[in-house]
N, C-alpha and C positions, 0 to 999 in steps of 0.2 A: 504494499499500500505506499503509493507517495505522500509526499507532504500535504499537496492539497486536498487529497480524499482523508487525510486524518485530521485536519484542521476541521474539514465540514462535517465529520464524525464526532470532535469534540463540539462542534456549535449544536448538533443535533438536539431537540428538547428530547428526543427518546432514547438517548444513548444510556444505557445503566450506570448507577454508580460504579460498579465494579468496572466497568470498561471507561470509564473516566478515570479511576484509579490507575488503571494500568496506562492511560495516556498523561496521566501528571508525570511519569519517568520519561517522557520522550525526549529526544535533543534537541529536536526544533523548538526555540522558544516561543515561536507564534501558536505550535499545538498546546505548549503549557499556559499560556495567556488566554486561550479557549478554554478550556479546562476551568481555570481560574474565574472566567466570567459565568459559568454554567451553575444556573441554581441549584441543581442537583449535586454538586461535589461533595464528597465527604469532608466531615470538619479536617479529619486527619490530614486529608491530601492540601486542604486550605492552608492550614498552619504550616506543612511542609513548604509550599509554593511561597508563601511572606517571607521565607528565606530567599528566593532565588535570586540569582546574581545578576538577572535582570529587570530594570526596574518598570519596562512595562508589563511583565509577571505580577511584580509587587504590587502596581497601579490596578489591575485587573481585580487582584484578592481585595484590594480597600474599597472596590466598588462593590464588590458582591455583596448580597443585604444577609446572607447566610453566615457572615464570617463572624466568630466570635468576639466580645468585647475586648477582652486579652489580646487577641492578634490587633486589632483595630489601635489599643494603646502602644503597643508594639511598633506598628507601622505609622503611626504620629509623629516618631523620633527617627524617622527614614532620612536617610542624605539626599535623596530623591525628592524635590519638591511637588512632584509630580502625585507620588504616593501619598503624601501628607494632604494634599490639595485633595486627592479622591477620597480619604477619610473622611474630611470636613465635609463632603458633599453624601456621605452613606447617612441614611434617616436612622441608621442603630446607631451611631456613634454617640457615646456615652455623653456627660455632661461636662466632667471632669476632663475629657480630650477634649472637649471643645476650647473650654477654659485655657486649656495649655496652647492649642492651635490659635487663640485669637492674640497670642503674643510672637508669631511666628515673624521670621524675616522676610518672606515674600508676601506682598500685599495683595497676590493672587489666592494665597491659601486662608487671609484675613477676611477678604471679600465672602470668600465661601462661607466660612465659619457665620459671617452677618445675616448670609441668607438662608440659614439651617433653620428650620422651624423649631427644633429644641434649644436654641442657644438662650442663655438664660440671660433677667432683663437688665444686671448689673454689667456682663458681658457686652453687651450692645452699647449700654451708656459708654463703656471705656472706649468701644472701636468708633462711637460716635465723635469722642473727643479726638480722638487719635488723626490728626491729619499729617500723615506720613505718606510722600510719593517715592516712588522709584526712579532715582536719579541716573542718568548713564553721561560717561565722561568717553570719548575717543581720543589716545593720545598717538601720534604719529613719532615712529623712530626710525633711524636709516638702518637696513639691515647690512649686515657683515658676515657675508656667507663664506665659506670654504668652497673651492672649485667642485668637489663633488655634491655642495649643498647645492649649490647653484643650477649645476645641471639635473639633481633632482625635481629643483621648484619649475625648471623648464619642462621637464618630463610631466610633473601634475599638473600643468597650462595647458599643455598640448593631450593627455587623457580628458582634461575638465572641456576642451573644446570639441572632442570627438564625441562627448557623452550629450552636450548640448547639441551639436547637429544631429545627432542620431534621434534624440528626443523630439527636437522640431519635425522632423521627419515623421515621426509616428503621428505626431499632431496635425501636420498637414496631409497625410496619406487617409489619415480618419475622417478628416473633414471633405476632402474630395470624393471621398467612397460615399459622402453621404448627398452629394449633389449630382449623382447621376440619375439623369430621366428615367422614370419607369417604362416610358413605350420605346427608347432608343438607347442605342449607345454610340460614344466616338469612334470616328473613323481612325484616329490615331493614337490613342490610349486610354486605359478605364481602368480605376481603383477598385480591385474586388476584395472586399472584405464581409466575415461573416456580418447577416444583420445584427448578431447577438451581443458582437465585440464590443466591448466595455470602451468608453471615453478614456484616453490616455491622461488620466488626471496625476495628480503626484503621488497618492498611495499606489496606483496601479504601475506606474513607473519606477517607483521605488521597488518594489517586490521582481518586477523585471530585472531591476540593475542586480540585484542579491542573486537572481539564477543565474544572469548572465558574468557574474565575478568569479563564478566556479569553472567558465570555461575560456575566460579570458584571461591571460597572464598579466596584461596591463593593466586592467580593470583592478584583477586583485592586488597590484602593486602600490595601488593610490588607498588613502583611508576612505573608506565607506562615507562617512558623514560628509565628508569633503565634496563627493559625488553627489550626494543626495542634497546639498546645499546648493549644486549648479539645477537638479531640476528642482528646485522649490522657487530659485530662479527665475526659471522658465513657466513655472504656472503662475508666480505673481505678475509677468510680463503679460500674461494672456488675462489674467484678472484688471490689469491696468487698461488693456484693450477695451474690454467689455465695459467698464465702469466710467472709465474719462476718454475714451475715444484715441486712446494711443495708437501707434503704428503696429504693424505687424512684425513679431519678433525676426531676425534675418540670422540666416546661417552664418558662422565666424570663417574668415580664413584664415590659413597659418599665422599666427603671430598677433591674431585679434582679441584672444582671451588674455586678459590682463591682470586678473586677480581669481582667485579661490580663497574659501573662508574655513577655518577652524571654529565648528560650534560650541566646541567642548575643549578644557585644557586641563591636563593632569594636575594632580596635588602638588602645590609649590611649583608651578612654572617660572616664576620669575626670581632674579638674582641680579645683583649689579652687573650692568653690562652683557646681560645675555636672557635668553628666552626659551624654554623647552617645549618646542613643537613636536606634535605625534607624526611620527614617519621620520623627521628632520635632526629630532634629537636637542641639544643645545646650539642654540645661534646666537653668534655675537651681534651686536646692536650697536648704535653708536646712541646713549643715553643722555639726550642732550635735554630731558627735565627729569626729574623724580618721579616715581610714580606714586599715587595719591594715595594720601594716608586713609585710612577707614573703609576703601574701597576694593571689592574684588573683582578678579578679572574674568571675563563672561566668554569673550571670544577672540579670535586674532584672523585677522584678514592681511595675506602677503598679496602684494601689489607690484608690479614689474612696470617700472617707466623707463624712461630713455636713460636718465642720470643713475638706475640702478634700482635695485630692490628695497621696498619699505613694507614696515609693519604697522597695521593699526589693531591698536590693543582698545577693547571697550570696557571700560570699569563702569560696575555700578554698585549702589549703596541707597538704602530705604533711609530719607532724611527728613527731618520734621520742616514743613514750611509753614512761617507765621504769617499771619496777616503783614501786608506790607503797609507800612503809613505812610500816607500821601500828605508829607510834612517836607519841610526844605525847598532848595532850589528847584522850580520845574522848569523844563526846558521842552519847547515843542520842536519838532522833527517833520520836515515836508522835503521827499524826493521827489526829483523833477528832472528834466531833458535838457535844461539849459545848464543849471548847477547841477551837481551831482546831488547834493543836499543842501537845505537851508533851515537853521535854526532861529527859533524866539530872541535867540540875544544877537543876532544879525551876523552869525558866521555862516559864509557863503564858500561851500569847496567847487573849485572848478571840476568840472567831470575829466578824470584821468584819459589819456589817451594810450595806453601802454602797447595795442597793436601797431595805432599809426605810428608811433614813434619806432618802430622796428621792422616798419614792413617793408622799406628798402633793404634791409639786410635779410630779410625774410626771400624777396624777391630775388636776391643774388644768389642766395642758398639754393633757391628752386629752381633756377637755371641752371646751375652747375649739375643739380641732382638729373635734370633731363637729359644732359650731354653725356650722362654715363651709361654703359651698356647695362642694360635690367640683367639683375640679379650678381653682377660680379662683386669682387670685394669693394671697389671705390665706390660702386655706388650703394652699397651698404654703408661705407662710411658717410657719405653725403647725405643720407637718409637719416642716419641718427644726428649729424648736426642739425637738419632740420626739424628732427622731434624735440631735441635740448633747446631748441630756439622757441618751440610753441610751448613746454616747459616753464622756460624761464618767464615767459609772458602769461602763463596760468599762474605762477608763484608770485610775482609782484601784484598781480590783481588782488590776489587772497591776501596778502602782506597789507597793503593799502585799506583792504574792508576791516582787518582787524586792528588796525592802527586807530584807523575812524571811532570803528566801536570803543575801543580804549579809551579815546580821548573823549567820547560824550560822557562815559559813566565817570571817568574823574572829575568833569566841570559841574556836572547836575545830580541831583537828588532822586529826582521823579523825570524819565522820559516818556513824553505822551507823542505818539507816531500815528497818523493817519490810517486806518485799517482799510485796503486798496486789496484786489484781486491782482497780485502781481504775476499768475501763472499762466498768463495769455500764452496760446501755442501759435507761432507764426505760420502762416500756408495755410491753417484752419479756420476760417472764420465762423464757421458752422459747429463750432464743438462746443461741448458744454460751458467751458470757462468762458468762451467770449459772448457767449449767449447773456449768461449772468451779470455780464457789465453794462450799466445804463449810461 
């Protein structure tokens, strides 16, 4: 019996408790997860699955309404917040456990406690007074990888590019197969897919990726979560296309995949001048600023640019946000076209022209690039010079924005900015954003 059949058997409501007890020992965690969700799973197996190494299985146990209270008490201290969140959602969770989860560091868990029908009144009062939000900071550092690590990063980027293209091809094939007329077929080509073929959503493609990793050595050499994040980005691109009218995702040529993300890092991944990345090991960085105190690193994104490799670390912490008093020096800010911005204090900043100032140099470099033989070593050197100039323009623009924001925060206690819809899309006059502008 293959994995899919065992999963279906574990989800079947007619499966006997003895068969569920046997399936609870399965090597595939998806089978154990289905057993943990089954309402007829014996208590002995639920207690055993609550100690499973996969947080998905422990989360399924915490959601089961037949789980004993002592197991819920143990899962309330689980290291994975998904399991603690499931405990807070379980209708059989005792009041003592809810009181404990009301002090959890994750706001998602505290929100689930606030929605629970059995939460005591004093706990709800305490949660109502707790105005804590999750604050995220992203720090950027220059990576200094070894030659072997640089080759491995390039390999990761290439595999991610192939996964993106293959996943996008599945989307386009499925859509094209649903456009075939009933009474006629194209003379050139036609996409023939089964009528019951599921839409290639994120969960479906993740399952196919898991099966493909067993057959493809390149896929197996890359961290599984990194490839899953590529599929998630593609799924989000289609969601933006549906909701915001964004463009259709495109295939990526060699070299166009510029970043990949590690959504989780191991224990103690940071030390002075180095970061431990899954699959890459300890990688040296140029630590231009210290790590923030009181924050926990959540994810890391490796970005390849013309000037080298960079690492974007996302830190997160739950902080209490007090009500800001509207007292002190108040400054109004207006963003315009003739001036970059104008303030109520009389400050008017000229619109910077970073691109125009370097346009002559850019034109010269692009002319030299055009005269090189395509794909040669000199062509690659000239292309790198053009890319570095574009990066310099982007860095100068970003540096100017940060300096202006820092100056405004220094001279004012309260900043008032007009609420404008600045997300207009050029070339799309009928987009939802442009229709909302009066």
